[in-house]
BALOBA-1460 file (C-alpha; in Angstrom, 3 decimals):
// residues 145
<rec num="1" residu="m" x="-7.699" y="10.406" z="-20.216"/>
<rec num="2" residu="t" x="-7.836" y="6.863" z="-18.819"/>
<rec num="3" residu="e" x="-9.652" y="5.836" z="-15.662"/>
<rec num="4" residu="v" x="-6.283" y="5.432" z="-13.947"/>
<rec num="5" residu="e" x="-5.318" y="9.006" z="-14.869"/>
<rec num="6" residu="k" x="-8.687" y="10.284" z="-13.622"/>
<rec num="7" residu="f" x="-8.533" y="8.276" z="-10.382"/>
<rec num="8" residu="l" x="-6.073" y="10.645" z="-8.678"/>
<rec num="9" residu="t" x="-4.913" y="14.140" z="-9.543"/>
<rec num="10" residu="p" x="-1.188" y="14.946" z="-9.422"/>
<rec num="11" residu="e" x="-1.937" y="16.820" z="-6.174"/>
<rec num="12" residu="d" x="-3.674" y="13.722" z="-4.772"/>
<rec num="13" residu="e" x="-0.643" y="11.626" z="-5.664"/>
<rec num="14" residu="q" x="1.683" y="14.062" z="-3.908"/>
<rec num="15" residu="e" x="-0.504" y="13.908" z="-0.788"/>
<rec num="16" residu="i" x="-0.259" y="10.111" z="-0.903"/>
<rec num="17" residu="v" x="3.540" y="10.268" z="-1.250"/>
<rec num="18" residu="n" x="3.696" y="12.682" z="1.710"/>
<rec num="19" residu="t" x="1.509" y="10.307" z="3.723"/>
<rec num="20" residu="i" x="3.799" y="7.373" z="2.936"/>
<rec num="21" residu="v" x="6.780" y="9.418" z="4.156"/>
<rec num="22" residu="q" x="4.857" y="10.256" z="7.347"/>
<rec num="23" residu="a" x="3.727" y="6.652" z="7.911"/>
<rec num="24" residu="e" x="7.246" y="5.281" z="7.433"/>
<rec num="25" residu="k" x="8.829" y="7.687" z="9.956"/>
<rec num="26" residu="n" x="8.194" y="5.330" z="12.874"/>
<rec num="27" residu="t" x="8.724" y="1.979" z="11.200"/>
<rec num="28" residu="s" x="11.271" y="0.129" z="9.139"/>
<rec num="29" residu="g" x="8.338" y="-1.143" z="7.065"/>
<rec num="30" residu="e" x="7.951" y="-0.017" z="3.464"/>
<rec num="31" residu="i" x="4.615" y="1.008" z="1.951"/>
<rec num="32" residu="r" x="3.828" y="1.403" z="-1.758"/>
<rec num="33" residu="v" x="0.677" y="2.133" z="-3.738"/>
<rec num="34" residu="h" x="0.043" y="0.718" z="-7.215"/>
<rec num="35" residu="i" x="-2.917" y="1.728" z="-9.384"/>
<rec num="36" residu="e" x="-4.012" y="0.180" z="-12.651"/>
<rec num="37" residu="g" x="-7.215" y="-0.067" z="-14.640"/>
<rec num="38" residu="h" x="-7.915" y="-3.768" z="-14.950"/>
<rec num="39" residu="t" x="-6.420" y="-7.203" z="-14.651"/>
<rec num="40" residu="d" x="-7.535" y="-10.549" z="-16.026"/>
<rec num="41" residu="l" x="-5.796" y="-12.249" z="-13.111"/>
<rec num="42" residu="d" x="-7.196" y="-12.865" z="-9.666"/>
<rec num="43" residu="h" x="-6.627" y="-9.554" z="-7.864"/>
<rec num="44" residu="f" x="-4.571" y="-11.112" z="-5.084"/>
<rec num="45" residu="d" x="-2.390" y="-12.886" z="-7.652"/>
<rec num="46" residu="r" x="-1.947" y="-9.640" z="-9.583"/>
<rec num="47" residu="a" x="-1.016" y="-7.759" z="-6.390"/>
<rec num="48" residu="k" x="1.583" y="-10.451" z="-5.672"/>
<rec num="49" residu="e" x="2.950" y="-10.078" z="-9.206"/>
<rec num="50" residu="v" x="3.174" y="-6.270" z="-8.884"/>
<rec num="51" residu="f" x="4.788" y="-6.677" z="-5.452"/>
<rec num="52" residu="h" x="7.603" y="-8.703" z="-7.038"/>
<rec num="53" residu="f" x="7.832" y="-6.432" z="-10.107"/>
<rec num="54" residu="l" x="8.342" y="-3.413" z="-7.805"/>
<rec num="55" residu="k" x="11.047" y="-5.411" z="-5.963"/>
<rec num="56" residu="m" x="9.150" y="-5.038" z="-2.711"/>
<rec num="57" residu="d" x="10.263" y="-8.529" z="-1.734"/>
<rec num="58" residu="n" x="13.868" y="-7.292" z="-1.502"/>
<rec num="59" residu="t" x="13.590" y="-5.381" z="1.775"/>
<rec num="60" residu="k" x="15.973" y="-6.364" z="4.557"/>
<rec num="61" residu="e" x="13.239" y="-7.341" z="7.021"/>
<rec num="62" residu="e" x="10.733" y="-8.569" z="4.394"/>
<rec num="63" residu="n" x="8.307" y="-5.952" z="5.654"/>
<rec num="64" residu="g" x="6.943" y="-4.301" z="2.530"/>
<rec num="65" residu="v" x="3.239" y="-3.580" z="2.119"/>
<rec num="66" residu="l" x="1.537" y="-2.952" z="-1.195"/>
<rec num="67" residu="i" x="-1.840" y="-1.293" z="-1.544"/>
<rec num="68" residu="y" x="-2.961" y="-2.451" z="-4.989"/>
<rec num="69" residu="v" x="-5.992" y="-0.827" z="-6.663"/>
<rec num="70" residu="a" x="-7.659" y="-2.010" z="-9.892"/>
<rec num="71" residu="v" x="-9.780" y="1.055" z="-10.697"/>
<rec num="72" residu="n" x="-12.102" y="-0.333" z="-13.382"/>
<rec num="73" residu="d" x="-12.566" y="-3.598" z="-11.493"/>
<rec num="74" residu="k" x="-13.442" y="-1.711" z="-8.284"/>
<rec num="75" residu="k" x="-11.118" y="-3.997" z="-6.327"/>
<rec num="76" residu="f" x="-8.148" y="-3.487" z="-4.035"/>
<rec num="77" residu="v" x="-5.725" y="-5.749" z="-2.200"/>
<rec num="78" residu="i" x="-3.368" y="-5.182" z="0.702"/>
<rec num="79" residu="f" x="-0.369" y="-7.438" z="0.188"/>
<rec num="80" residu="g" x="2.226" y="-7.863" z="2.929"/>
<rec num="81" residu="d" x="5.623" y="-9.540" z="2.609"/>
<rec num="82" residu="s" x="6.574" y="-12.773" z="4.345"/>
<rec num="83" residu="g" x="8.357" y="-11.065" z="7.251"/>
<rec num="84" residu="i" x="5.119" y="-9.373" z="8.231"/>
<rec num="85" residu="n" x="2.986" y="-12.453" z="7.718"/>
<rec num="86" residu="k" x="5.262" y="-14.463" z="10.036"/>
<rec num="87" residu="v" x="4.612" y="-12.194" z="13.028"/>
<rec num="88" residu="v" x="1.013" y="-11.020" z="12.676"/>
<rec num="89" residu="p" x="-2.359" y="-12.749" z="13.080"/>
<rec num="90" residu="n" x="-4.305" y="-13.844" z="9.985"/>
<rec num="91" residu="n" x="-6.754" y="-10.932" z="10.254"/>
<rec num="92" residu="f" x="-3.984" y="-8.340" z="10.630"/>
<rec num="93" residu="w" x="-4.934" y="-6.313" z="7.536"/>
<rec num="94" residu="d" x="-8.697" y="-6.307" z="8.215"/>
<rec num="95" residu="a" x="-8.644" y="-2.926" z="9.995"/>
<rec num="96" residu="t" x="-6.641" y="-1.379" z="7.145"/>
<rec num="97" residu="k" x="-8.971" y="-2.949" z="4.568"/>
<rec num="98" residu="d" x="-11.994" y="-1.564" z="6.439"/>
<rec num="99" residu="v" x="-10.747" y="2.052" z="6.537"/>
<rec num="100" residu="i" x="-9.954" y="1.958" z="2.822"/>
<rec num="101" residu="q" x="-13.251" y="0.326" z="1.933"/>
<rec num="102" residu="d" x="-15.288" y="2.799" z="4.009"/>
<rec num="103" residu="q" x="-13.846" y="5.748" z="2.091"/>
<rec num="104" residu="f" x="-13.973" y="4.014" z="-1.318"/>
<rec num="105" residu="k" x="-17.710" y="3.327" z="-0.831"/>
<rec num="106" residu="k" x="-18.190" y="7.092" z="-0.427"/>
<rec num="107" residu="g" x="-16.144" y="7.817" z="-3.560"/>
<rec num="108" residu="n" x="-13.278" y="9.240" z="-1.467"/>
<rec num="109" residu="f" x="-10.496" y="7.318" z="-3.180"/>
<rec num="110" residu="k" x="-7.563" y="9.525" z="-2.193"/>
<rec num="111" residu="q" x="-8.728" y="9.611" z="1.420"/>
<rec num="112" residu="g" x="-9.212" y="5.844" z="1.457"/>
<rec num="113" residu="i" x="-5.638" y="5.303" z="0.321"/>
<rec num="114" residu="i" x="-4.323" y="7.887" z="2.800"/>
<rec num="115" residu="d" x="-6.272" y="6.330" z="5.675"/>
<rec num="116" residu="g" x="-5.017" y="2.881" z="4.652"/>
<rec num="117" residu="i" x="-1.408" y="4.048" z="4.523"/>
<rec num="118" residu="l" x="-1.650" y="5.626" z="7.982"/>
<rec num="119" residu="q" x="-3.332" y="2.513" z="9.407"/>
<rec num="120" residu="a" x="-0.683" y="0.263" z="7.835"/>
<rec num="121" residu="g" x="2.088" y="2.487" z="9.204"/>
<rec num="122" residu="e" x="0.684" y="2.254" z="12.731"/>
<rec num="123" residu="a" x="0.355" y="-1.503" z="12.451"/>
<rec num="124" residu="l" x="3.887" y="-1.891" z="11.095"/>
<rec num="125" residu="q" x="5.332" y="0.290" z="13.848"/>
<rec num="126" residu="k" x="4.305" y="-2.269" z="16.480"/>
<rec num="127" residu="h" x="6.145" y="-5.128" z="14.784"/>
<rec num="128" residu="f" x="8.866" y="-3.264" z="12.869"/>
<rec num="129" residu="p" x="9.784" y="-0.124" z="14.818"/>
<rec num="130" residu="w" x="12.140" y="2.431" z="13.330"/>
<rec num="131" residu="n" x="15.731" y="2.235" z="14.531"/>
<rec num="132" residu="h" x="18.929" y="4.147" z="13.752"/>
<rec num="133" residu="d" x="19.821" y="1.668" z="10.966"/>
<rec num="134" residu="t" x="16.512" y="2.161" z="9.145"/>
<rec num="135" residu="t" x="16.794" y="3.454" z="5.590"/>
<rec num="136" residu="n" x="14.121" y="4.053" z="2.983"/>
<rec num="137" residu="e" x="14.609" y="1.011" z="0.766"/>
<rec num="138" residu="l" x="11.836" y="1.654" z="-1.768"/>
<rec num="139" residu="s" x="10.429" y="4.559" z="-3.718"/>
<rec num="140" residu="n" x="7.423" y="6.306" z="-2.174"/>
<rec num="141" residu="e" x="6.007" y="7.286" z="-5.575"/>
<rec num="142" residu="v" x="2.625" y="5.946" z="-6.693"/>
<rec num="143" residu="s" x="3.184" y="3.221" z="-9.278"/>
<rec num="144" residu="k" x="0.790" y="2.947" z="-12.239"/>
<rec num="145" residu="a" x="0.172" y="0.547" z="-15.096"/>
């Protein structure tokens, strides 16, 4: 079993999917989680690459958010699309980063991701509220490499 497979149980993954559904109820923003073991790239650059690979840059309002985790590298990145970055301050993701990091330091990886998703959902709701035209544009499943 690889480190990626050990990182979250199937039950943990389902909880994360359920949390994404909950977080997206009040926003048109889209949240995804991607987990992999290692990358030779800069982690931000890899998150950007995964973001494009998952077609997260194809949302109508350019408001996708990727939580990227490199398990073996002990690194994570929160990557927001251009529509978000146009309307938020530079330190917008710091609060989300902090809640994830606090739980990761304690070894609570599932809870860190869940807390990050909920924090991101609240933040997105302020700038991209849900409306009657909102549809789920992206899968909520955890992506893995």
